[in-house]
N, C-alpha and C positions, 0 to 999 in steps of 0.2 A: 477493636481488640481491648481486652482488659488485662491487667497486670497481676502478678502474684504478690506485688508489694503495694504499700500504701501510696496513694497518688501524691505527686509533687505539686499539682496544680488543682487544688480543691474547687476552684471556681468553674472548671470544665464540667459539662454534663458527664454523667457516669460512663456512657459508652465512648467518650472521647478521651478518657484519662490515659495518658501515656505512662509507660514504665518510668519510675522516678529518676532512674539514672541513665535513661536513653539519650538525654540531652545534657551534656556537661555544662557547668556554670559559664564557660567561655562562649557558649552559643546562646544569644539572647532569645527570649521567648517571643518578643514582639516581631511582627512581620515587617514592620517599617525598616527600610534601608537607611533612611536619612537620620542624622543625629538631631536631637531636639534642641531647644534653646539652651544656651550655655554650655554646649558640649563640643564646641569647635566647628559649628556649621559655617558654611562659606565655600571657599574654593574646594575643599576636600569633598564636601557634599555634592557640589556641581560635577566634580571629576567622577564620582561614583555613578551619578546619573548618566553621564556621557558613556561610561564604560559599559553599562548594561543596555542603555537605550540606543546608543550610537549604532552598533551592529544591526539592530532591528530596523532602524531607519535606512541604513545602507542597503540591506537585503530587500527592503520594500521598494526602494528606488530602482535597484538593479533588476528585480523581478518585473516591475512595471515596464521598464524599458524593453524587456524581452517577453512581454505578455503574449500568450498564444494558447491554443486549445489543441490537444492531441486527439487523434482519431479514437483512441481507446476511451477518452473522456466522453465522447459522444455515445459510447455504449451505456454509460451511466445515464446520459440525458434521455435516451429512448425509454429506459426503465422508469425514470421519473415521469415521463409523459404518460406511460401506461398506467402508473399508479393514479395520476391526476385524472385520467380518463375513466377510472373505475374498473380497470382490468386487472388490478393487483400488481405486486412487484415481480413482473415478468418481462421478458424481452419481446415475446410474441403472444398475442391474445390466444388463449386456449392451450398454451403449452407452458407449464410451470418450470421455468428455467431461471436459475440465479446466475446471471452473467456479470454481476457487480462483485468484484473482489473485496472492496472496502465497504462493508455493510453499514457502518456508522456514517460514512461519507454519503452513501446513497440516500439515507433517510434525512440527513441534513439538507441535501439538495431537494428532497421532496418537500420539506418544510419551507424552503425558500420559494419553491414553485407554487406551493399553496398560498403563500403570501403575495403572489403576483409577480415575482422576480423571474426573469428569463433564466432557466436552469444553466444555460451555457455561461452567461455572465456571472451567475452565482458561483459556478465552479471555478472560473478563472480568478475573480476578485476575492471570493471567499478563501480560496487557497492561498492567495497572496497575503491576505490579512492574517490567516492562521500561521503562516510561515514567520511573519514579523513578530507576532505574539510569542511564538515558540522561541525565537532568538532572544526576546526580552526576558522570558521566563528562565531560559538557560543562563543568562547573565546574572539574574537575581540569585538563582540556585548556586552558581559558582561563587558569588560574593559571600553568601551565607556559609557555604561549606568551607571556604578558605579563611574565614575570619569573622563570621557573624555579621557581615555587611558593613563593618566599620573600618576595615583596613583599606589603605590606599591600594589600588589595583590597576593593572593594565590588561588590555585584551590580548589573547594569545590564540586559543583554539578558534575563536570566532573569526580571526583574521585568516586562518587557513581555509575555513569554509567560504568566506567572502571572496577569496581569490579564485574559486573554482567556477568556471562557466556552467557546469551542470547544476550547481546550486541555484544560479540565477534562473536557468531554464525551468527547473521543476518547482520554483517558487510559485509558478502558475501552472500551466499545462492542463488544468481542469481535473487532474487526478487527485488521489487522496494523500499525496506526499506532504502537502501543507498541514493537513490534519495530523499526519504521523509526526511531523516536526513538533507541533504544538503539544500533542499528547506525550511524547517522550520527555520533553522539557518540563511539562506540567507535572507528570507523574514523579519525575526526579525531585522537583522542588517540593512536592507534597511529602515525599519520603524524607527529605531533610527537615522540613519545617514542622510536620505533624506526623511523625512515624506511628504514633499510637492511635490515630483516629480511624474510625471505620470508614469515613469518607475517603481517606487515603487508600484503603483497600479497594473501595469501589472504583476509584480513578485508575489504580494500577490494573484492576481486572478488565478494563476496557480494551486492552491490547488486541486480543483476537478479533474484536469487532472493528478495530481500525484497519488491520490487515491480519489475516490468519497467521502469517509468519512472525508477527510481533507478539504472539503468545510466548515466544522465547523470552522476550523482555519482561513480560508479566511474571513468569516463573522466577526469574532472577530477582526482580524487584520485590516480590513477595517473600522470597528467602531472606533478602536484606532487611525487610521490615521485621521479620521474625527475630533476626539477630539483634536488631536495635531495641525491640520491645520486650523480648523474652516473655510472652504472655503465658497465662495459665492455659490448660487444655481447652477450657471453655472459651477463653479469649481467642485462642488460635482457631477454633471452629467458627467463632463469630466472624473473624477476619476472613477466613477462607470462604465462608458462606457469602459475605458481602462482596468479595471479589468475583466469585463464580456465578452469582445470581443472574445477572443480565446475559453473560455469554452462554450459560447453560440453558436459560429459557429460550434464547434465540436458536440454540442448537437443536432443541426439541422441535421448534417451529420449522427450522430448515429441513430436518429429517422427515417430518410429516408432510410438509407442503411441497418441497422439491424432490424428496426421496433420496437425497444425498447428504453426506456428512460434511462436505466442503463445497464452496462455490464451484460452478462448472469449469471456469478457467483453471482451477487447480487440478482437475481431472485431465483437462486438455494438455497442460504443461507437465504432467506427471511429477507433481511436487514431492512425491515420496521416492523417486528414483535417484540414482547417483550418476552424474556426468562430470566427474572431477576435472578432466582435461579441458573440456569446454568452459567450465567455471573458472579455472585459473587463467584461461585466455581472456575471459570477461574482466577479471581483476586486473590483468596486465593492460587491457585496453583502457582502463580508467587510470591506473597509476602511472604508466609510462609517459603519456603525452604531457602531463603536468608536473613531472619530476617530483612526485609526492614524497620521495625519500628525503628531499631537502628540508621541507618544513617539519617532517617527522623527526629529523635529527635535532632541530632547534627545540621542539617540544620535549624530546627526551632529555636534552641538556638542562631544560628548566625544571623538569620533574624529578629526575633521579637524585640530585644532591639533597633535595629537601624532603622527598616523600618516598624514596625508594626503600629506606630501612625500616625495620620494625623494632628498633631499639626500645628498651623499656618494657618489653612484653606486650601482651594483648589484654590489658586491663579494660574495664568498662569504658573509661574515658577514651582509651586508644581505639577500641572497637567503634565507639560512637563517631569518631573522626574518620576511620578507615573505611568502614562499610559503605557509607554513601559515596565515597570516592571510587571504590573498586567495583561496586555493583554495575554502573553503566559501562565500564570498560569490559567486564566479563560479558555483559549482555551484547555489547557491540561486536566483540570477537565472535560470539556464537552466531549473531546475525550474518556476519561475513562468511563464517564457515558454512552456514546453511545455503547462502546464495551461491557459493562456489560449488557446493555439493550438487545442487540441482541444475548446474550448468549456466548460471547467470541469467541474463535477460537480453532482449533484442534492442532495448533502449540504452544508449551509452550512459553508464554511471548511475542510472536511476535507482537500481535495487541496492546499491552500496551506500547511498547517502544516509539512510537511517543509522546503519552501523557506524559510519564515520562520525556522525553527530554524537552518538552515544559515547564513543571512545574519547571524544574531545570535551564532553561536558565538564569533567573535573578541572580542566584547564581552559575552559571557555574564557575566563579571566583569571589572572594570577596576581598574588601580592607583589607590590613594588619592592623588588630586590635588585641587586646588580645583575644577577643571572637572569631573573625574570624579564627585566627591561631589555637586556641584550637579546634574549630569545625573541621577544616581541618585535624588536627592530628587524631581526633576521627574517622572521616569518612575514613581517610587513613588506620587506623588500621583495621576497619571493611572491607575495600576493599581488603586488603591482606588476611584476614581470608576467606572472601567470594570467592575470586579468587582461593584460594588454597584448600579449603575444603568443602564449602557448595555446595550441588548439589541436584537435584530432586531425589526422591527415585526410580524412574523408568528409570534410565539412559539407553539409547539405546533401549527403548521400548515404547509402547503405554501404558499410565497409566490407572488406573481403571476407570477414568471418561472420557476416550476417548481422552485425551490430550496427545500429543506425544512429546518426546525428538526427534524432527524431524531430526536434524543432526545426532544424535546417531543412529537412525533407518537406515539412508542411509549409514553411516559408516559400520554398521553391514551387511546390504544387499549387499554392494559392496566389503566387506572385504578389505577396503581401507580407511586409515585415512584422505584422501583428495579426496572424491568422486566427482570430477568435471564432468568427462564423465562416465556415469553410465554403469557398466558391469553386475551388479547383480549376480556376481559369488557366493555370499553368500546367494542368495535367489532362490533356485531351482524352486519354483512354478512360479516365474516371468520368469525365463529362459525358462521353458517349454512353457509358453504362447508365448513368443517372437519367439521361434523356430517354433511353429505352424503358426504364422502369416507370417513369412518369407518363410516358405515352401509353403504356399498357394499362396503367391505373385510370387514365382519363377516359378510355373507351370501355372501362369496366371488364376488361378481358380476364378470363381465368388463365393467366399466363404463368408459366414456369420459366424462369431465367436462370441459367447456369453460366456465370460470367455474362457475356453478351449474346449468348445463344438462347433463343426463346422457343418454348414448346407449350403445349396445353397442360394445365394443372388440374388435378382432381380435387373436388370438394374444397375449393378455395374461394372465399368471398371476394378476393382481389388478387393482386399479383403475389406470387411466391418467388423470391429471388435469392440466389446464393452468390456471395461475392466475398473475396478474401479480405477486403477492407471493410470490416464489420460496422465501424462507426458511420462511415459513409452510407453503407447499405441501410442501416437503421434510420438514417436521416431522410432517405429518399423513398423508402417503402412505407406506405401508410400504416398506421397503427392496427388497422383491421387486416392488413396483409401479413405475410411471413417473411421476415428478413433473416436469412440463414447464412452460415459460413462453412466452407469445407474444412476449416481448421477445428471447429468445435467449441468456440468460445460461447456460443449461444445455441448450438445444435447438438443435443445429446447423442444422437447416433454417431456423428463425427467425433465427438469428444471421447467416446468409449472405444473407438477404433485403435488399432495398434500404430505405434510410431512408424514414420517413414524414414529409412536410413538416409543420412546426408541432408536432412531438412534444416532450414534456418532455425536458430534457437527461438523457442516460443511459437514456431510455425511449422513444426515437424510432424503434424498430422494433416492428411489431405484425403478426404473422402472421395472416391471416384464417382463420376457422374451417374453410374448405374444405380447407386444407392439413392440418390436424390430422385431419379426417375421412378424407382420402385416405391419410394416412400410418399412422394408428392405428385407424381405425374400420372397421366392416364395410360392404359396399355398401349404399347407401341410408340410412345411419345418421348422416349429417352433422348436427351440432348447429346447426340454423338456417341451413345453407348451401345454396346453389343446386346441384342435382344436376349441372348442366353444369359448374359451377366445380369440384366435387369430381372429376368425371371428368377434366377437364383437368389438375388437380393430380396425380391418380394417374398419368396418363401422363407428366407432366413429371418425376416422381420416379424414373422408370425410364430417363431420358435423360441422356446427356452427363455434365457435371461434377457435376450434382446426384446422379445415380446413384453416381458415384465417391465423392462426399462421404459418402453413407450407407454405402457399402461400407467406407470407411476407418475408420469409427467402430463399425460393427456386425458386420462379418465376423470370423470367428475369427482371432486374432492369431498367424498362422504366421510363419515366418522370411521367406517371400516377401511376405506382407502387410506386415510391418514395413519391409522394404526398399522396397516400393512406396510406403508412407506417407512414408518419408523423402525419396525422390526427387520425390514430387509435393507436398511440403508447401508450397512457395512458391506454386505455382499454386492449390492448394486454399485456402490462407489468404486469397488475394486474390480468390477467386471470389465474385461476387454475382449474384443473379437477381431479376427483378421479382416482387413479392409478389402481383400479379394472376395467377391461375392460367392464364388464357387467353394472356396475353402470354408468360408463362414457358414454356408448352407450345410456342408458336410459335418462341421463341428457342432453346430447348434441344433440341427434337425435330425442328424443320424443317418 
């Protein structure tokens, strides 16, 4: 971004020059946090290092002690394996489906795999490293925002996060949560340290590639950047272009290659619909077991006396202090509102962690005052109690509302306190399914498995298998086979079916067996399906929007197909059909 005023830092390259009043004199221009020689270095400097580095070390230790790999993370792993095998960023060879919600995380794992690192280990330990780096960046940002990095400070918001077991769990898990933590903290620090730099715009713009819902954070942070810099219209266009370049380019690729505007899991989970009641239940499931209102009161007590008022007006110096503090709070609240709106998630606490981190960034550490120290002591006592004793009532299980202690479930299923490579020795039903898939593949059978029911498949080079646990399915089905799921995380036909009433959150689509038999089986080989239903489904698959959906993901990717996918992406993404084959045939075929 460029400014309408003369630069305050003429040594910067022209495209990095910030608005001359966007950083008041009280905020130093140097990135260094530690005082130099003769400025009182010593115990104060050591204390500052402990304040921002200590929480990072603690979360790294806690995450390592609870290291694990979620089944959803193995969805990423199969896509990485397909890329490395030369089949492209797909879940099944020959079907262009984007099953990875975190685009940037997927490609980082591809890079690790290309370097010879096991993608599963890269996902677990890479996520842990990024979580720790994110905590460190958050501490640095809070020190800078609170006093330029030279004031004495104590941890506050970081203590609240460190006391929560879900934070330890999702420090690993193999999912993109660690990358989200690092990006949120890094983008905030860039906003504070270099608000006028185009590289800051680029970093902020990565939000939708980290997770689509983090586009909310991108929008808020870009608005904050504009308020801090107040660029000319040319500078504003340059900043917007820098922020949008990578996400926009990937969106064109996504629309042309996959034929959709969003990753397929967003279609499956109906990310544009509203399920407020279920969402508030998800919020309560996170807040109640840990008594989150207790640390929230201490944080409020520390913030309101010193930062609640706007006395003195909103001059440039005041804006330069307030905007970086308010932006993550607004972004965090919007993230929580969105999560509640769409009905939450099936993993306990996971989707609320980014919003909580955002809201706590301005108070990650606070200046040493009487109120600040007392609040830190209060939150610290709560954190010890929470870490030691407070737990969800359904530990190691799926709760009554369909929300799971996801790590506990996979610890139990694998009979392993650190289930990174899943064996499922504690889940005989999963082992039986895996045994049947591997047996079918060994004999080279053209087998169609729906659950553990096997039939003959049509035009399959190997086994075609549908199973609700998609990560496991993708692990046992060979790359030249087809690993499908009735939920639709990697199966477009299932993803575009209508929701089933009363289904578990995130799992409330379930494609009947007749569709799989019609789509993948030979005539008369439906796994437990009514032949009339199979016939109706087979006819519906050749009609209207459903036929176009299959063509978009299965036809050879010519230039004409790419262009047709782009132009039809909006309509295709919003298309839904009844999962009853007879109704679908009547609606689609007339």
